[in-house]
N, C-alpha and C positions, 0 to 999 in steps of 0.2 A: 497513557495507554488508552487503548480503547477498550463502555459500560456497557457479554454477548448482547449488544444493543447500543444500553443507553437509554427523552423525557417528555414532557407535557407539551403537546402541540395542539392548541385550541382545545384543551381538555380540562376537566375539573377533577381535582384530587378528592377522593373519598378515603376516610380512614376508619377502620373498624378494629376493635380489639378482640383478640382470641387468647385463650389460655393454652400455653405450650409447656409440656413437661419435657425438659431437655436433660439428657444424661450428663454425667460428669460433674454434678454439683452445679449445673447451670440453670436450674429451674427458676423461671420467673415469668411474669406476665409480659408478653411481647405484643407488638402491633404489626398487623399486616396491612399493606397498602393495596388498594385497588383503585382502578382508574377508568373513567369513560374516555375512550380514545377517539380522535377525529378520523375521518376516512383517509386522510393523507399521511397516516402514520407509516414510518419506515423502521427497519431494524438494521442493526450493525452487529455482525457476527464476530467482531473482534473483542467484544466485551461480554460480561456475563450477566445472567439473571433475566427475570421477567421484567423488572423495572430497568429500562435501558436508557442510557444517556449517549448523546452524540453531539458533535460540534454543530450539527445542523439544527439542534434543538428538538424538542418534542418527545412524546412518549413513543418508544419503539415497541411497547407491548403493555400488558396489564399484569398487575400482581393480584392473584386471587387471595381469598381469605380462607384457607383450609382449616379444618379442625384436627387437633392432634390428640392422640391417646397414647400414653407412654407404654412401651413394651420393653421389658428388659432384654438385653442382648445375651443370648446363651452361646458361648464360644465352644465349638467342637474342634477336637484335634483331628485333622484330615490329612492323611498321607497323600503326597502329591500324585502318586501313581494311581490313586483311586478317584481323582477329581472328576474325570469324565463320567465314570460309572456312577458316582454319587449324584451328579447332576441329572442323570437319567433315572436312577432307581430310588433315590432317597424319598421316603414317604413325606418328609417335611419340606421337600423341594417345592417352591411355589410354581404355579402354572404361569410360565412366562408368556406374556401377551404379545411381544413384538419380535424378540430375537428368534431367528430361524435356527434349526439344529446346526447347520453349517457354521453360522456366525457364533453360536453358543460354544461349539467345540473349539473354534479358533481362539475365542477369548479364554476358555479354560486351559487351552494349551499354553497360551502366553502366561497366564497366572501361574501355571505349574512351573514354567521356566524361571520366573522371577521369585518364586517362593523359596528363598534361600535356606531357611531353617526347616522347610517341609512340615510346617504345622498347620497349614490350611488357613493361615492368617496373613493378610496383606498389611504390612506396616509402611511407614513413610519412606524408609530406605528402598523397600521393594517397589513402592509406587513410583519412585524416581526412576528406577531402572525400567519399569514398564512404560512410562511416558517417554523416556529417552529413545525407546524403540520406534517411536512415531514422530520423527523429526519434522516430517511434512505437516503435521497437525499442531505440534507444540514447539515454540521457540525455547531456547535455553533459559531465558528469563522466566517464561511461563512454567517450565518444569520446576525451577527453584521455588518460585512463588507458590505454586500449587502444592508442592511437597511440604513446605513450611505450614501452609494453611491446613493441610490434611493433618499434620502432626498436632498443630494447636487445637484444631476443632475436635479431634478425637482424644485430646488429653494425653497424647503420647502412645495411646493404644492403637492397635491395628483393627482391621475389619475382617471378619471371616469371609472366606471366598464366596460362599453361597449368598451372603448378604451383599457382597460387592456385585455379584452377578444380578441379584435382584434390583439393586440400585441402577445398574446399567440398563436393564430392561425398562424400568420405570422412567428413566430420563429420556430414553429414545422414544418412548410412547407419550412423552410430555404429560406424564401423570405424577411427576415428582411433587414434593411438597411445595416447591416454588413454581412448578408448572401448573399444578392444580387440575381442575376439571372434574365435573360431576360424573359419577358412574351410573350407567343404565341399570335398571332393575335386574338383579340376578348376575350382573357382571362382577367378576372377581379380579382384583388387582393386588399385587404384592404389597402395595402401600396402604391398603384399606383393611381395617379389621374392626368388626363391631360397628360398622357404619361410620367410622371416623378414621382420619389419617393417623397413621402411627408416627412416631418420631422419624425424622429423616432416615431413609434406608441405610445411610452410612453411619447413623448413630451420632450425628454431629449437632451442635447447637450454635449459638451466636456469640459465645464468649470471645472468640477471636476478633470480632469486630471492635472490641474495646481497645485493642492495642495494635491491630494490623490494619494497614490501609495502603493500597498500592494504586496510585493514580498519578499520572503525569500528563501534562498538556502538550507533550511533544508528539512527533510522529503522526501528524494529521495527514490524511490522504487528500488528494485534490478535491474529491467529492465532499469530504467533511468540511473543507474550507469554504465551500459554497453554501453558506447557511441560508435558512429560510427566515424571513422577517415575520415573526409571528406576534400576535397580540392576544392576551387572555382577556376576554370581555369581563368587566366587573359585574358581579351578581349581588353580593351583599353590600350593606352600607359600609362595612369595613373596606371592602374592595374599592368602592367608589371613593371613599375618603383617601385611601392610599394613592389611587390614580390621580385624584385632584391635587394632592400634595406634590406629586412628582411633576405634574404639568406646571404647577406654579414655580417650582424650583427651576425647571427647564427654561421657562419663559424669562424669568428674572436673570438667569445666568447668560442666556443668549443675548439679551438686551445689554447687559453690563459689559460683555466682551465683544459685541459687534459681530457675532458669529455668522449671522445671515446677511451681513453688509459687506460690500467690497469683494475683492478677489481672494480666492483661497490660496494661501501661501504656506510654506513650511513653518514659518515663524508662528502664524496664527494656529496652525494645527498643533504644534508642539506645546505652545502655551496652554491650550485647552486640555490636551491629553495629559500633560504633566500635572496640572492642577487637579483635574478630576481623579486621576489615579491615586493621588495622595489621600483623597477622601474615600475612594472606592474600596480601599483596603481596610477600612474601619469596620463595616458591618460584620464581616466574617470573624474578625478577631473578637469583637464585642459578644457575638453569639457564642463563640467557643468559650470565652472566659465565664460568662454567666452560666452556661451549661456545666462547665467544670465545677464551679462552686456549688451549684445545685446538686450535682452528683455527690460531692463531698458532704454537703450538709444533710442530704437525705439518705446517704449511704446506699445509693442505688446505682445501677449501671446506666450508661448514657446511650448505649446502642451504637457507639462509634460515630455519632453525628458530629461531635465536637472536632474529631479528626478531619472530617470533611470541611467544616467551616474554617479550620486553621489552614488547610490547604488552599481554600478559596482566597483567604486573606493574603497568603504568601504569593499566590498567583498574581493578584493585583499588584503586589509589591514588585514582582518581577517585571510587570509592564512598566512601572515607574523607573526601575533601574535600567531598563532598556532605553527609554526615551531620554533620560538625562545624559546618555552617551551621545545623543544628537544635539542637545542644547543644555547649557549650564545656566540655570536660573539665577537671577540677580538677588540682591538682598531684600528689595521691596517685595519681590515675588515670594521669597522664602518666608517673610514676615506674614504675608497674607495666608500662606499655607498653615502656619502655626495657629493663627486666629481661627481659620476655618476648621482645623482639626479639633481644637478645643471646644468650639460650639457644637459641631456635628457629633463628636464622640459623646459628649455629655447628653445631648438631646436624644441620640439614638439609644444610648445605654438605658436611660430612664424609660424610654418607650418600649424597649425590649423586655424590661422587667414587667411592665404593665401588660404588654400584648405581643408576644413573639410572632403570633400569626399576622398581625398588622405589619410588623417590621419586615417579615419575609415577603409579604405581598408587595410592600413598598420597594424593596430591593429588586424584586422581580420586574416591576414596572420601570425602575431606574435602569436595569440592564436592557430592557426593551429599547429605551432611548439610546443607550450606549451602542447597541447594534445598529440603530439608524445613523448615529454619528459616524461610526467607523465605515459604514457602507458609503456614506457621502464622501468621506475622505478617500476611500479606495477608488471610487468613481472619478473623483477629481484628479487623482494621480494617473489613472489609466487614460483619461481623456486630455491630460495636459499637453500643451503644444511642445513639440520637440525643441530642445534648446532652452526651455524654461527651467527655473530652479526646481519646480515641483516635479517636472518630468524626469529629473535626475534620480528620483527615488525608485524609478523603475529598474535601474541598473546599479544604483549605489549599494555597496556592501552593507549588509546588516551588521550591527554591533556584535562583537564576539560572544557576549553573554547571551544574546538572542539566538545566535546560531546553535549554541550548545543547549539552550533550554528547549527550543522548539524543534531541534534536529533539522535545521534548514539547509545543511550541507555547505560546501565551500562557496557555492554560488548564490546563497540566500541573499535577498535584497531587502530594502526597507519596505517595499510593497508587500513582500512575503510576510514581514513582521506584522503589518497592519491586518492582513488576512488572518494570521494566527491569533492575534489579540481579539479580533472580532469573534472568532470561533470560541475563544475562552468566554467572552461575555455572553454568547448564546447559551453556553452550558450553565453559567451562573444564573441566567434568566430562568431557565427551565428548572433548575434545582430549587431555587427559592420559591418559585410558584408551586412546585410540587410539595414542599415541606411546610407550606403555610397552613397552619391549623392541625397538623398531625399530632398525636399524643406524644408525650415526653419520651416514652420508651421505644419509639420507632427505631428500627435498625437502619443504620446508614444505607440508603438506597443505592449508593455508588459502590458499596462493598459489603454485601451480605454474603457471609461464608457459604451458606447453603446454595445460593445462586451461582457462586463462583465454582463450587464443586459440581453442581448440576451441569454447568457448561462444560467442565472437564469431562464428565462422563459421556455427554452427548458427542463431543468432538472425538473422543476415543472410539466410541462405537461406530460412528460414521466413517472413521478412517478404516476400521476393521471391515466394514461393509464394502467400502470402495475397493479394498484389496481383494476381497472375495469376488467381487464383480469382475475385476481385472483378470483374476486367475481363471474365471469361467470363460471370459472372452479369449484369453490365450489358449485355453484347452480346445475351444471350438475351432480357433484358427489353426491349431496344430492338427486337429482331426481332419479338417478339410484340405489341408495342404498335402 
């Protein structure tokens, strides 16, 4: 699926720690990411959060580092017939900064309709009904995912209507805990109290990131498949060492396989792709395993990062399972793979224990080279002479496993597979560069529950606003006719 976004495009990741008091027994020290973004940054509205990922790579936005001050949630019983009046007259009602009276009333009307038990509390079941009313804004899969995430993040409890309205106003104003932003002197926001950000207005924490992760590498749009070839300039000695190691590996492998000599053929491409994918799936698995044992040993949360690395490892394995449908390697080739896996897995594992930051920077540079390689392959296929063996990949059906994994459709070709694989590598490039050097308790940047729910709130309010605008247009048209 697609990160409302999505990562690091010629940028440098900075990590700073903040203390967050999270309700529901989830109190712990968490880490907030912030980033210096390049002028060419883009955003992808199909995924969530301020830290955004897309197949084109790069940071689609920045994650601020807000401060949090815990405030207990006082739940009031509100009869549904009094919702609108309460929004207007309640002395505790916050001063909404963005929602207009018409939009506010439209939202309260919908909340009143879905409040089945009429207690002024929106629970997961009622949220599902609410989102289902907006089929143009939310797919069925998104409704299910967001409902489950809402339930998990609130510990099975609901959120009072006024708090929900407060969160909607904050999200659309981009002043939510993940949207951040400094307040001007004297300015009042429903998210700020005593000079500090409160707990997320929905009362959610990050516990759900430990066991929930929704990310698939399918359904790329044509724009996402056209990635940018980016390079993160090395700054520290560690960066320079990682880049030098990658260049040495690349030079040696190119010379040993004759990659830059002779004509590009399907045989040469598949030999290289299959061998490299057997090794490329190692770093993600090693990172996940080591983080898993560290979480057990220290009895601390991981922030869901190991889920992301496991998914990355499996994604590389899917590349391999696709390519072996096009070529079945022989015994000598398989023996070489066993040797390479043993050496690389051992070396990378030891290096990761010593310096995870170095390893992720190393993988980031490796993925930069992978993007270059697949770009060269794609160009060779597209420019191949008609009738040649390589040109057949323009129309040759993609393996069934690839069509299902990347949602290529009935007419998906081998060329389409190469473009999807390159998009995957671009994401891995950006993710590994982004997480190099972040503290151990950093929340999975691909699936932060707060960002996912902030995205839900924003999409919901925007859909309400669009409906209100359309109604106004229709009224004007009717009045003039």
